[in-house]
Every structure is written in C-alpha cells, then in structure tokens.
N, CA, C and O atoms as a GROMACS GRO file, in nm:
protein
  220
    1UNK      N    1   0.094  -0.116   0.005
    1UNK     CA    2   0.017   0.023   0.016
    1UNK      C    3   0.115   0.111   0.000
    1UNK      O    4   0.128   0.179  -0.102
    2UNK      N    5   0.172   0.114   0.073
    2UNK     CA    6   0.275   0.232   0.075
    2UNK      C    7   0.352   0.291  -0.035
    2UNK      O    8   0.392   0.406  -0.050
    3UNK      N    9   0.370   0.153  -0.134
    3UNK     CA   10   0.487   0.196  -0.264
    3UNK      C   11   0.334   0.244  -0.360
    3UNK      O   12   0.349   0.341  -0.434
    4UNK      N   13   0.245   0.200  -0.357
    4UNK     CA   14   0.104   0.287  -0.442
    4UNK      C   15   0.093   0.397  -0.378
    4UNK      O   16   0.039   0.483  -0.448
    5UNK      N   17   0.124   0.436  -0.266
    5UNK     CA   18   0.094   0.579  -0.218
    5UNK      C   19   0.164   0.681  -0.291
    5UNK      O   20   0.134   0.773  -0.368
    6UNK      N   21   0.296   0.618  -0.227
    6UNK     CA   22   0.426   0.690  -0.274
    6UNK      C   23   0.423   0.714  -0.429
    6UNK      O   24   0.423   0.827  -0.478
    7UNK      N   25   0.421   0.606  -0.495
    7UNK     CA   26   0.440   0.638  -0.649
    7UNK      C   27   0.303   0.633  -0.728
    7UNK      O   28   0.300   0.601  -0.847
    8UNK      N   29   0.201   0.664  -0.664
    8UNK     CA   30   0.043   0.709  -0.711
    8UNK      C   31   0.056   0.588  -0.878
    8UNK      O   32   0.041   0.613  -0.998
    9UNK      N   33   0.084   0.483  -0.818
    9UNK     CA   34   0.079   0.358  -0.912
    9UNK      C   35  -0.003   0.246  -0.845
    9UNK      O   36  -0.001   0.214  -0.726
   10UNK      N   37  -0.066   0.202  -0.932
   10UNK     CA   38  -0.163   0.097  -0.883
   10UNK      C   39  -0.072  -0.035  -0.891
   10UNK      O   40   0.004  -0.050  -0.987
   11UNK      N   41  -0.078  -0.110  -0.810
   11UNK     CA   42   0.047  -0.231  -0.770
   11UNK      C   43  -0.043  -0.366  -0.720
   11UNK      O   44  -0.125  -0.368  -0.628
   12UNK      N   45  -0.007  -0.467  -0.801
   12UNK     CA   46  -0.104  -0.588  -0.777
   12UNK      C   47  -0.023  -0.699  -0.702
   12UNK      O   48   0.100  -0.695  -0.704
   13UNK      N   49  -0.070  -0.769  -0.656
   13UNK     CA   50   0.009  -0.894  -0.577
   13UNK      C   51  -0.065  -0.997  -0.560
   13UNK      O   52  -0.163  -0.977  -0.489
   14UNK      N   53  -0.044  -1.145  -0.616
   14UNK     CA   54  -0.108  -1.247  -0.628
   14UNK      C   55  -0.051  -1.326  -0.579
   14UNK      O   56   0.065  -1.306  -0.612
   15UNK      N   57  -0.057  -1.429  -0.501
   15UNK     CA   58  -0.021  -1.584  -0.451
   15UNK      C   59  -0.130  -1.656  -0.452
   15UNK      O   60  -0.240  -1.638  -0.399
   16UNK      N   61  -0.071  -1.772  -0.542
   16UNK     CA   62  -0.184  -1.897  -0.587
   16UNK      C   63  -0.144  -1.973  -0.449
   16UNK      O   64  -0.026  -1.999  -0.426
   17UNK      N   65  -0.247  -2.007  -0.361
   17UNK     CA   66  -0.218  -2.120  -0.265
   17UNK      C   67  -0.274  -2.261  -0.286
   17UNK      O   68  -0.395  -2.280  -0.290
   18UNK      N   69  -0.196  -2.345  -0.298
   18UNK     CA   70  -0.234  -2.480  -0.386
   18UNK      C   71  -0.151  -2.571  -0.295
   18UNK      O   72  -0.050  -2.549  -0.229
   19UNK      N   73  -0.227  -2.681  -0.313
   19UNK     CA   74  -0.189  -2.820  -0.212
   19UNK      C   75  -0.104  -2.923  -0.342
   19UNK      O   76  -0.028  -3.015  -0.311
   20UNK      N   77  -0.136  -2.885  -0.484
   20UNK     CA   78  -0.106  -3.018  -0.545
   20UNK      C   79  -0.044  -2.931  -0.670
   20UNK      O   80  -0.079  -2.813  -0.670
   21UNK      N   81   0.029  -2.966  -0.762
   21UNK     CA   82   0.021  -2.938  -0.907
   21UNK      C   83  -0.084  -2.916  -0.995
   21UNK      O   84  -0.090  -2.820  -1.071
   22UNK      N   85  -0.177  -3.018  -0.985
   22UNK     CA   86  -0.298  -3.006  -1.047
   22UNK      C   87  -0.365  -2.885  -1.002
   22UNK      O   88  -0.417  -2.824  -1.096
   23UNK      N   89  -0.381  -2.828  -0.876
   23UNK     CA   90  -0.471  -2.734  -0.846
   23UNK      C   91  -0.382  -2.589  -0.896
   23UNK      O   92  -0.449  -2.489  -0.921
   24UNK      N   93  -0.252  -2.583  -0.907
   24UNK     CA   94  -0.214  -2.467  -0.975
   24UNK      C   95  -0.197  -2.471  -1.134
   24UNK      O   96  -0.151  -2.378  -1.200
   25UNK      N   97  -0.234  -2.577  -1.179
   25UNK     CA   98  -0.230  -2.593  -1.324
   25UNK      C   99  -0.391  -2.517  -1.328
   25UNK      O  100  -0.409  -2.412  -1.389
   26UNK      N  101  -0.487  -2.579  -1.261
   26UNK     CA  102  -0.604  -2.555  -1.302
   26UNK      C  103  -0.677  -2.421  -1.269
   26UNK      O  104  -0.774  -2.376  -1.331
   27UNK      N  105  -0.600  -2.352  -1.139
   27UNK     CA  106  -0.581  -2.206  -1.153
   27UNK      C  107  -0.540  -2.103  -1.259
   27UNK      O  108  -0.598  -1.999  -1.291
   28UNK      N  109  -0.390  -2.174  -1.319
   28UNK     CA  110  -0.348  -2.086  -1.422
   28UNK      C  111  -0.354  -2.116  -1.561
   28UNK      O  112  -0.261  -2.084  -1.636
   29UNK      N  113  -0.480  -2.189  -1.610
   29UNK     CA  114  -0.554  -2.208  -1.732
   29UNK      C  115  -0.586  -2.066  -1.781
   29UNK      O  116  -0.634  -1.971  -1.718
   30UNK      N  117  -0.539  -2.079  -1.940
   30UNK     CA  118  -0.639  -1.958  -2.014
   30UNK      C  119  -0.767  -1.958  -2.039
   30UNK      O  120  -0.824  -1.966  -2.148
   31UNK      N  121  -0.820  -1.948  -1.911
   31UNK     CA  122  -0.996  -1.920  -1.909
   31UNK      C  123  -1.026  -1.804  -1.812
   31UNK      O  124  -0.937  -1.725  -1.779
   32UNK      N  125  -1.143  -1.797  -1.771
   32UNK     CA  126  -1.206  -1.725  -1.692
   32UNK      C  127  -1.133  -1.734  -1.504
   32UNK      O  128  -1.120  -1.654  -1.412
   33UNK      N  129  -1.110  -1.845  -1.520
   33UNK     CA  130  -1.103  -1.876  -1.346
   33UNK      C  131  -0.905  -1.830  -1.340
   33UNK      O  132  -0.844  -1.834  -1.234
   34UNK      N  133  -0.860  -1.805  -1.429
   34UNK     CA  134  -0.700  -1.784  -1.427
   34UNK      C  135  -0.720  -1.654  -1.316
   34UNK      O  136  -0.786  -1.550  -1.318
   35UNK      N  137  -0.633  -1.715  -1.226
   35UNK     CA  138  -0.618  -1.622  -1.074
   35UNK      C  139  -0.496  -1.497  -1.116
   35UNK      O  140  -0.471  -1.406  -1.036
   36UNK      N  141  -0.454  -1.503  -1.196
   36UNK     CA  142  -0.350  -1.405  -1.248
   36UNK      C  143  -0.392  -1.302  -1.328
   36UNK      O  144  -0.356  -1.184  -1.321
   37UNK      N  145  -0.473  -1.354  -1.409
   37UNK     CA  146  -0.576  -1.252  -1.490
   37UNK      C  147  -0.653  -1.149  -1.383
   37UNK      O  148  -0.652  -1.026  -1.372
   38UNK      N  149  -0.710  -1.241  -1.321
   38UNK     CA  150  -0.791  -1.155  -1.214
   38UNK      C  151  -0.720  -1.035  -1.180
   38UNK      O  152  -0.761  -0.922  -1.204
   39UNK      N  153  -0.586  -1.068  -1.110
   39UNK     CA  154  -0.501  -0.970  -1.048
   39UNK      C  155  -0.472  -0.846  -1.129
   39UNK      O  156  -0.468  -0.727  -1.097
   40UNK      N  157  -0.457  -0.894  -1.218
   40UNK     CA  158  -0.419  -0.827  -1.325
   40UNK      C  159  -0.509  -0.709  -1.400
   40UNK      O  160  -0.480  -0.597  -1.441
   41UNK      N  161  -0.632  -0.786  -1.399
   41UNK     CA  162  -0.746  -0.710  -1.427
   41UNK      C  163  -0.817  -0.605  -1.323
   41UNK      O  164  -0.887  -0.505  -1.336
   42UNK      N  165  -0.767  -0.674  -1.218
   42UNK     CA  166  -0.809  -0.549  -1.118
   42UNK      C  167  -0.700  -0.404  -1.101
   42UNK      O  168  -0.722  -0.302  -1.036
   43UNK      N  169  -0.593  -0.436  -1.175
   43UNK     CA  170  -0.472  -0.356  -1.152
   43UNK      C  171  -0.507  -0.248  -1.267
   43UNK      O  172  -0.527  -0.129  -1.245
   44UNK      N  173  -0.511  -0.306  -1.381
   44UNK     CA  174  -0.602  -0.224  -1.511
   44UNK      C  175  -0.713  -0.146  -1.470
   44UNK      O  176  -0.719  -0.026  -1.494
   45UNK      N  177  -0.806  -0.212  -1.407
   45UNK     CA  178  -0.940  -0.139  -1.404
   45UNK      C  179  -0.914   0.004  -1.289
   45UNK      O  180  -0.954   0.120  -1.300
   46UNK      N  181  -0.831  -0.061  -1.181
   46UNK     CA  182  -0.763   0.068  -1.077
   46UNK      C  183  -0.722   0.196  -1.164
   46UNK      O  184  -0.758   0.313  -1.149
   47UNK      N  185  -0.644   0.146  -1.247
   47UNK     CA  186  -0.543   0.251  -1.331
   47UNK      C  187  -0.635   0.369  -1.401
   47UNK      O  188  -0.628   0.492  -1.398
   48UNK      N  189  -0.737   0.264  -1.473
   48UNK     CA  190  -0.860   0.334  -1.565
   48UNK      C  191  -0.926   0.440  -1.446
   48UNK      O  192  -0.918   0.563  -1.456
   49UNK      N  193  -0.986   0.373  -1.340
   49UNK     CA  194  -1.030   0.459  -1.254
   49UNK      C  195  -0.975   0.615  -1.217
   49UNK      O  196  -1.028   0.725  -1.232
   50UNK      N  197  -0.858   0.578  -1.168
   50UNK     CA  198  -0.758   0.688  -1.109
   50UNK      C  199  -0.737   0.778  -1.245
   50UNK      O  200  -0.705   0.896  -1.226
   51UNK      N  201  -0.746   0.751  -1.326
   51UNK     CA  202  -0.704   0.847  -1.461
   51UNK      C  203  -0.840   0.934  -1.509
   51UNK      O  204  -0.846   1.051  -1.548
   52UNK      N  205  -0.931   0.848  -1.496
   52UNK     CA  206  -1.061   0.902  -1.495
   52UNK      C  207  -1.102   0.994  -1.397
   52UNK      O  208  -1.167   1.093  -1.432
   53UNK      N  209  -1.071   0.976  -1.273
   53UNK     CA  210  -1.060   1.062  -1.166
   53UNK      C  211  -1.009   1.189  -1.140
   53UNK      O  212  -1.060   1.284  -1.080
   54UNK      N  213  -0.871   1.173  -1.209
   54UNK     CA  214  -0.799   1.286  -1.178
   54UNK      C  215  -0.833   1.395  -1.316
   54UNK      O  216  -0.819   1.518  -1.315
   55UNK      N  217  -0.876   1.322  -1.417
   55UNK     CA  218  -0.944   1.422  -1.549
   55UNK      C  219  -1.019   1.542  -1.498
   55UNK      O  220  -1.072   1.620  -1.577
   0.00000   0.00000   0.00000
C-alpha cells in the first residue's frame, strides 16, 4: 500500500495457494478462472479509474 501511495501507481500482488500441481495448473489455465489474470485486470481497472477521476 505504501508503494502505491508513494508512486501513485497501482500495484497488484497475487499468490496461488495450492496443495497440488493439479490445483496450480487449474488456477493458471487460459480461461476465466485464471487468478493471475484476475489480479492483472483489477490493476488495470484501478488505473483506468484513477485516470478518469484525475481528469
């Protein structure tokens, strides 16, 4: 949070907590359940929101 406030740049952090390789693979597939994509999308949406509110 401090890095975001200091740099005024959205920062995303995500960790896959899995018990097996199969779970990790399921959560990183190229589909809507990809958790990395969710984290990235949240960051992009935050950036778009900040740009719109600063204008």
